[in-house]
PLY file of the C-alpha trace (Angstrom):
ply
format ascii 1.0
element vertex 195
property float x
property float y
property float z
element edge 194
property int vertex1
property int vertex2
end_header
-183.58 206.63 -66.67
-186.47 206.26 -64.25
-185.63 206.39 -60.54
-186.05 203.27 -58.46
-189.22 203.20 -56.36
-188.25 202.13 -52.84
-190.38 199.35 -51.36
-191.05 200.36 -47.76
-192.39 197.03 -46.48
-190.29 196.56 -43.35
-192.46 198.46 -40.90
-189.39 200.34 -39.62
-186.97 202.74 -41.29
-183.96 200.66 -40.21
-185.42 197.53 -41.82
-186.35 199.38 -45.01
-182.78 200.68 -45.08
-181.31 197.17 -44.91
-183.79 196.15 -47.62
-182.16 198.60 -50.05
-179.88 195.76 -51.12
-181.80 193.16 -53.10
-180.84 189.55 -52.34
-177.92 189.65 -49.90
-176.94 186.09 -50.86
-176.59 186.73 -54.60
-173.17 186.85 -56.22
-173.96 190.35 -57.51
-176.83 191.74 -55.42
-178.71 194.78 -56.72
-177.85 197.85 -54.65
-180.59 200.47 -54.60
-178.15 202.97 -53.05
-175.48 203.27 -55.75
-174.84 206.95 -54.94
-175.13 209.26 -51.97
-177.98 211.08 -53.76
-179.92 207.80 -53.88
-179.24 207.29 -50.15
-180.72 210.74 -49.56
-183.69 209.92 -51.79
-184.30 206.74 -49.77
-184.00 208.68 -46.51
-186.56 211.20 -47.71
-188.95 208.51 -49.03
-188.78 206.62 -45.72
-189.22 209.72 -43.56
-185.70 209.63 -42.13
-185.01 213.16 -43.40
-187.23 215.94 -44.69
-186.90 217.24 -48.23
-185.32 220.43 -46.88
-182.73 218.47 -44.92
-181.95 216.33 -47.96
-181.46 219.43 -50.13
-179.10 221.01 -47.58
-176.93 217.89 -47.44
-177.08 217.03 -51.16
-174.56 219.70 -52.12
-171.88 218.21 -49.85
-169.54 215.48 -51.04
-171.05 212.14 -50.13
-168.51 209.60 -51.41
-166.97 208.87 -48.01
-170.34 209.02 -46.30
-171.84 206.58 -48.82
-169.14 204.08 -47.82
-170.06 204.54 -44.13
-173.77 204.18 -44.92
-173.11 200.90 -46.73
-170.95 199.65 -43.84
-173.79 200.40 -41.41
-176.23 198.59 -43.69
-174.01 195.48 -43.83
-173.56 195.53 -40.03
-177.30 195.77 -39.52
-177.97 192.98 -42.01
-175.59 190.61 -40.22
-177.05 191.53 -36.84
-180.67 191.12 -37.96
-179.95 187.88 -39.84
-178.39 186.42 -36.67
-181.40 187.48 -34.59
-183.87 185.93 -37.05
-181.82 182.71 -37.02
-181.84 182.65 -33.20
-178.11 183.27 -32.91
-176.24 185.97 -31.02
-175.00 188.76 -33.28
-171.23 189.13 -33.65
-169.61 191.11 -30.85
-167.71 193.27 -33.37
-170.96 194.26 -35.06
-172.63 195.11 -31.75
-169.67 197.19 -30.65
-169.68 199.05 -33.98
-173.44 199.65 -33.63
-172.82 201.03 -30.13
-170.26 203.45 -31.63
-172.81 204.42 -34.30
-175.36 205.07 -31.54
-172.84 207.19 -29.62
-172.15 209.26 -32.76
-175.91 209.74 -33.21
-176.28 210.77 -29.55
-173.55 213.41 -29.92
-175.46 214.95 -32.83
-178.88 214.68 -31.14
-180.84 217.57 -29.70
-184.03 217.74 -27.64
-186.86 220.01 -28.64
-190.43 220.63 -27.56
-192.86 219.32 -30.15
-196.65 219.35 -29.75
-196.47 219.35 -25.97
-193.90 216.54 -25.84
-190.14 216.31 -25.88
-188.61 214.91 -29.05
-185.04 213.74 -29.58
-183.66 214.01 -33.08
-180.31 214.05 -34.81
-179.71 217.70 -35.65
-178.95 218.20 -39.37
-176.68 221.17 -38.66
-174.55 219.08 -36.31
-174.68 215.85 -38.35
-174.09 217.36 -41.79
-173.66 214.71 -44.49
-173.82 211.99 -41.79
-177.49 212.72 -41.07
-178.79 209.66 -42.95
-176.37 207.27 -41.25
-176.87 208.74 -37.79
-180.66 208.78 -37.99
-180.70 205.20 -39.31
-178.36 204.16 -36.49
-180.71 205.85 -34.02
-183.71 204.02 -35.52
-181.82 200.70 -35.51
-180.88 201.01 -31.83
-184.48 201.91 -30.97
-185.66 198.76 -32.77
-182.96 196.46 -31.41
-183.69 197.50 -27.83
-187.49 197.37 -28.08
-190.14 194.69 -27.66
-190.86 195.04 -31.41
-187.74 192.99 -32.11
-189.70 189.85 -31.15
-191.76 190.43 -34.31
-188.74 190.55 -36.64
-188.99 188.20 -39.62
-187.17 187.63 -42.90
-189.00 186.87 -46.13
-188.29 183.25 -47.19
-188.34 184.33 -50.83
-186.16 187.47 -51.02
-184.65 187.66 -47.54
-185.93 191.18 -46.83
-186.71 192.00 -43.20
-190.05 193.09 -41.81
-191.96 193.36 -38.57
-194.85 190.94 -38.35
-197.55 193.12 -36.83
-200.41 190.73 -37.57
-202.50 189.74 -34.58
-201.65 186.04 -34.85
-198.07 186.62 -36.10
-198.75 184.86 -39.39
-197.18 187.25 -41.90
-194.85 185.23 -44.06
-193.60 187.43 -46.88
-192.15 190.90 -47.18
-195.27 191.81 -49.14
-198.06 189.85 -50.74
-197.74 191.80 -53.99
-194.00 191.14 -54.33
-193.12 187.70 -52.95
-196.37 186.30 -51.54
-198.31 186.10 -54.77
-195.30 184.67 -56.64
-194.85 181.96 -53.99
-198.54 181.10 -54.08
-198.50 180.94 -57.88
-195.50 178.57 -57.82
-197.18 176.36 -55.21
-200.37 176.26 -57.29
-198.40 175.39 -60.43
-196.66 172.45 -58.73
-199.88 171.21 -57.11
-201.76 171.29 -60.41
-198.85 169.69 -62.27
-198.57 166.80 -59.79
-202.33 166.12 -59.89
-202.26 165.45 -63.62
0 1
1 2
2 3
3 4
4 5
5 6
6 7
7 8
8 9
9 10
10 11
11 12
12 13
13 14
14 15
15 16
16 17
17 18
18 19
19 20
20 21
21 22
22 23
23 24
24 25
25 26
26 27
27 28
28 29
29 30
30 31
31 32
32 33
33 34
34 35
35 36
36 37
37 38
38 39
39 40
40 41
41 42
42 43
43 44
44 45
45 46
46 47
47 48
48 49
49 50
50 51
51 52
52 53
53 54
54 55
55 56
56 57
57 58
58 59
59 60
60 61
61 62
62 63
63 64
64 65
65 66
66 67
67 68
68 69
69 70
70 71
71 72
72 73
73 74
74 75
75 76
76 77
77 78
78 79
79 80
80 81
81 82
82 83
83 84
84 85
85 86
86 87
87 88
88 89
89 90
90 91
91 92
92 93
93 94
94 95
95 96
96 97
97 98
98 99
99 100
100 101
101 102
102 103
103 104
104 105
105 106
106 107
107 108
108 109
109 110
110 111
111 112
112 113
113 114
114 115
115 116
116 117
117 118
118 119
119 120
120 121
121 122
122 123
123 124
124 125
125 126
126 127
127 128
128 129
129 130
130 131
131 132
132 133
133 134
134 135
135 136
136 137
137 138
138 139
139 140
140 141
141 142
142 143
143 144
144 145
145 146
146 147
147 148
148 149
149 150
150 151
151 152
152 153
153 154
154 155
155 156
156 157
157 158
158 159
159 160
160 161
161 162
162 163
163 164
164 165
165 166
166 167
167 168
168 169
169 170
170 171
171 172
172 173
173 174
174 175
175 176
176 177
177 178
178 179
179 180
180 181
181 182
182 183
183 184
184 185
185 186
186 187
187 188
188 189
189 190
190 191
191 192
192 193
193 194
């Protein structure tokens, strides 16, 4: 069976992570993280972990950690969906995200990197939780930044993305996935009604 190719269209690792569930509103949404190994593969593809870090963690049991990763993803989805809709996120979700951020901070280390200081979740401290803690770190960075004003949700699939266009006109998660399909449907209905 061929591995799923992750669509990294969100413009942020935390958004791409939430987008690993296809169609949150469906009765049986397609989960692109069915196993902990797939969560590691996503993390490597999105730059959350290096291939060496993924290999070190892959040998550890990930069943419990996969459950925690999915819980974080659901919390982030609810929080982001509320923000896009102009509502306040649920207090319980924000408190849980704050606990996730505290866990990430406990596993974080500072290091000198190319003349600058870099803060990162240490894989030796985090262990199997490295994916969840780094995603939590990325999510908090996004939620507390000015970039959050550019958060959008695709009207077709519901995936999240940052609209980085100059005039803030990006409408779809990606033109190749949802944009062209929406334009084709609109063209079909326009041409059908003009007959």
